[in-house]
N, C-alpha and C positions, 0 to 999 in steps of 0.2 A: 630191206631194212624194216625192222618191226618197231613201231612206236608203242611203248608201254605206258600205262597210266601211273601216277603216283601210288594209287591204291594197290595196283598189281605188284609194283616194286616193294612197297612196304610189306605186303603179305608174303612175297618171295623171300625178302630178307629175313622175316621172322621165322620162316620155315627153313632157312639155311640153304635155300635153293638159288638166290641171287647174290652175286658179289657186285656191289654198286662202286663204279669208279667215276670220280668227279674229275673232269678234264679242265676245270677252271685253274687259274694261276694261284700260287700259294697265299698271296695276300687276301684273295677272294675267299679261299677256303678257310683261312684263319678267322675271318670276320663272321662267317656263318656256314654251317655245313650239316649235312644229314649224318646223324649218329650211325657209325658203322661204315661209312663210305671211305674209300681210300683215295688219295689225291695223286693223279698222274697228269700233270699239266700238259696241255696241248703244245705249249711252246718247246717242250723237250720230249714229246711223245715218241715212243718207240714201240709199235705194235708187237714186235718180236720179243719184247720184255714182259709181256702180259702172262699171267699164270693161267693159260687156257686149258690145261690138261686136268684140272681139278673137277670135282663133282658139282660145282656152282656155275651157273650161267653168268657171264660177265655182261653187265648192262652199264652204259655210259650216261652221264648226266653233266650238265653245265648250267649256265644261268637261264637260258631260254630254249635251248635245244640246237642252236646253230653249231657250236663248237663240238657237241657230242656227235652230231651228223658228220662233221669233218673228221673226227676220230674214227668213225665207222668206215668212211671212204679210205682213210689210211690202212685200216685192217684189211679191206677188201683188196687193196693194191698189193699188200704183202702176203695175201693168202691166209690171213689169220681169221679164224672162225668165231668172230664176234659180229652179231647182226642186230642187236637191240639197243635203243637208248629211250631215256624218259622224255616223252613229248612235253615240251614246255619248260623243262628243266626245274631248278629249284624254285623258280617263280610259280610254276604250276603246283608243286609240292606245298608251298606256303599258302597259295590260294585256296587249296583243298583243306586248309586247316590242319595240316600235319606239322609236327614240331621239328625245329632245327636246334642245333647248338649255336649260339651266338654270343657276341660280346654284349655284356649289359653295359649300356652307356653311363649308368649312374655309379657303377663299381669298377668297371674295366675288367670284371671276371666273366669267364665263360658260363652260360647257364642255358637250360633248355627253355625255348620260348615258342 
């Protein structure tokens, strides 16, 4: 398993080299998310449904890194070649000052914060 930093993931997404997959639940994803990430909730996660044959490296993330590690374990058990996740999850992303899409409590609208 390889832990990637938020900065490495941001750069890889900008270069089109990383596909970020958020394994949090849909309600968490709808409250705040990293722009460009896809939602594959761990509760219904199927490693065999991942688009692993593309040109981009799949990287998982969650809230803190625990569930993304569990997703990696499931991939390993199924023989799916996904080996990286974001260390510290979306909390680390935000701690590093990177933007997320979130619900603005004053308007109820999504915006980048």
